[in-house]
N, C-alpha and C positions, 0 to 999 in steps of 0.2 A: 504494500499499499504506500505509494509515493508520499513522502513528507510526513508520514504518521509516526514512524519509529516505535510502533506499538509492539509489545511482547508477542511472540508467536505462540500459538496454542494448537495442539494436534487434536482439534475437535471439529465437528461439522460446522460449516458457516452458519447454518440455520440456528444451531445451538448458541453460537457466539452472539448472533443477532438478538436472540431472546434475552440472553444475560445482559447485553448492553442496554436493551430496552428497559429491563427491570432496574438496572443501575441508574439510568437516566431519570426514570420515574421516581426512584428513591431520593436522588439528589436534586430533582426539579431543574435539571440542566441538560442541554444537548451536548453530548460528548463526541460524536462523530458527524462529519459532513461528507456527503457523497458528491464527487465531481466527475467530469468525463474521464479523467485519468485515474480514478480510484477513490479511495476513502482517506480522509485526513482527520486528524484530531482537532477539535475546537480548542480555544484557550482553556476552557474548563477541562477538556480531555487531557491536555498537556499537563495541567496541574495534577490530575489524577495519576498520570504516568510518572511524574516526578515523585509523587508520594510513594508509589509502588516500588520504584527503584531505591528510594531511601529506606523503605521498609526492608527490602531484600538485603541491602547493604548492612543495615543494623543487625539483621538476623545472622548474616555471615560473620560479622564482628563478634556477636554473642557466642556463636559456636566456636570461633577461633579462640576466644578467651577461656572457654571451657576446656578446649584442647591444651591451652597453655598451662592449666592446672595440672595436666599430666606430664608436664616437663617437655613441651615441644616434641612429643613422640608421635603425634598424628596431626592431620590437617593438610592444608594446601596453600600454595601461593600462586597467584596468577599475574603473569608479566606479559606486556606487549613491547616490542622493540623494533627498531629499524634493522634491516638486514646486515648493515655494516658492523653491528655489535654482536651478532649471533654467535660467531665462532668464539669470541672472547668470553661471552657469557657462559657458554657450555664448558670451555676448557678451564675457566676460573671460578666465578661465584657459584655456578650451579654444581660443579664437581665438589667444591669445598663445602657447600651448604649440605649437599646430600651425604657427604661423609660424616658430618656432625649430627645430622637429623634425618636418617634414612627413612623414617616413617612419614615424613612430610613430602608430598608430591609437588612438583613445580610444573606449571603450564606456561609454555613460552610460545607465543604467536607473533609472526612477523608481518609488519604492515608499513605503509608510508606514514609520514608525520601527521597528516590530517586525520587518518583513521586511528592512530595511536592516541591522539588527544581526545577524539570522540569517545573511544572505548573507556579511557580513564574517567572522563567527565561523566559518563553515563553508567559507571560502576560495572562495566563488563570486564574490567581488569583492575587490580589493586595498584599496580606499579607500571609506569611507562618509562622507557629509556629512549630518548629522542634527541635529535640534533636540530638546532635552530627552531625551537618550538614557538608557535605564534602566541601572542598575549591572549590570555583567556582568564576571566575573573573566577571561573570555577576550578582552576588548576593552580596548584602550588608546586614550587620546586623544592625538593628535599636535599638536593646536592647538585652542584654544577661546576664546570671548569671550562675555561676558554680553550677551544680547539680550532685554530684558523684553517681555512680551506687552502689546499695546496694543489698544484698541478701534478698529476700522476703520469709519469712518462716511462717508456721502456728504457732498458739499460743502455741501448745503443742510440738513443734519440739525440739529435744535435744539441738539445738543451741540458744534456747530462752533466756538464761542468758549470752550468750557470748557478750563481748564488741566489738569484731570484728572476722572476719573469713578470709579465703583465698580461692582462686580459686581451689587450690589443694584439700582442705578439702571439698569444696562444690561438687567436682567431685565424692565424695563417696556416694552422694545421687542422686536419679533420678532428672534430671533437665528438666524444660520446657523452651525452647528458642524460640525466634522469628526468622522469616526468614531473609535472608540477605538484603532485601530491606529496613530494618528498621535500623535507626542509632544506636539503642540499640544493635542489633546484630553486626553491623559493628564495634562498640567500643569493644565488647567482642572479636571479631576476632583479633583486634589490640592488646588487652591484652594477648590473647593466643600466638601470635607471639613473644611478648616481653618476656613472662614468659616460653616460650617453653612448653606449656601445651596444651592438646587437650580436650575440654569440650565434654562430651558424653551426647547428648540430648536423654532423654526418650521420649520426646514430642516436636515436632516442630510445630509452629502455626503462623498464620497471624493476631491473635487477642490477645491483652493484656488481655482481659477479660477471654479468655480461659486459659492462663498461670496462672492468678489469681485463677481461679476455680480449676486448678491442685493443687495449694498450699492449698487452703481452704478445699479441699476434703481429705487432708492428704496424697496426693500421692507423694509429693516431694517439690522441691525448684525452684524458678526462680530468675532472676536478672533484676532489673528495678530501675530507679530513684524513690525515695519516692514520688515525685510529681505525678507520674503516678498511685499511689495507695493511694492518700491522703484520699479518702473516706473510704477505707478499713482500713487504719491505725486509723482514727478517730473513727471508729466503733469497734475497737479492734478485727478485724477478722484476721489481719496479723501483723507481726513484720518486721521491716527493720533493718538489721544488716550490719554495715560498712564492706567493703571488703578491705583487706590490699593488694592493687594493685595500684601503682602509675598511671598506664594508665587509671584506672577508676575514678581517683580523679579529673581530669581536664575537664571532659565533660561538655558542656554547653547547656542550653536551649536558643534558639535564636528566635527573631522575625525577619524575613527576607523579603526583597523586591528586585525587580530587580534594579540593578545599573542604575542610570540615569533616573529612572521613577519618575515623580512628582506625588505623591499620591494625591488623592482627599482630600478635607477638612474632609470629613466623615471618610475616611480611617485613616488619621492622628489622628483624635479624637479617633478612635477605638484603635489605637496603644497605646495611653495614658491610656485608660481603662485597657488594657492588662497589661501594665507595672506596674501600681499601684494597680490593683485589683486581681492579681493572685498570689497564694502561690508559683507557679513555678518560679516566678521572685523575690522571696525573698531569699537572699543568705542563704545557710545552714551553720550551725556552726559545 
């Protein structure tokens, strides 16, 4: 149902309609409106949806606190992250957390920045790990560190000995760029507006691994924070060259949660593992 963001239920549509009708009668308010493109929630309907989400979040927190009384021996932590952090999350915080708390399961789903923020805001995930998050009054940062964007090039690229480069110079080579739902691309769009330049993408993709493959196969250049290619940098498969662009210098990696949400003890513990166990949260020099 476009624009509704209503919870999904595996019941017959007629049964749903009857229940909605009874609820509308009880509340003396219209909750749904039908349009040509589907069904959308009214303002009263959205208030009810927000109440439902908060109720479910409180229930989750209550169950998590009861689990905590058993010494973090059971429960779950839900995390949403950008693709560039997945490898390090698995090799670092998730591995360490699972060793100490084997009875607690971790859910890790990978999305673009826009979807990560939405899922945290709507309590579909407890923790989000995101690069260049947009301002959102419903989101708070639990930890952040500046991670400037770099040009990621192959080891034989003509720029391999450069101390820095510029967006204008990079535009002379084929570029692999991410779609606009990613904070990486949103940051580049911001830099383009400031510098009055238009980056010409030879390849646009929704996967960082594809952009890296574009570089390692010798086809061109991409722009990413070094923390997104830490494995490739350590293996000597790519190089990271600083970009002389003030807009790209201030971007941050952030651990985010919904404002006002009391995280479970397990989620709070996992946050600490992320802050102290990931290279992405070690400030660059």
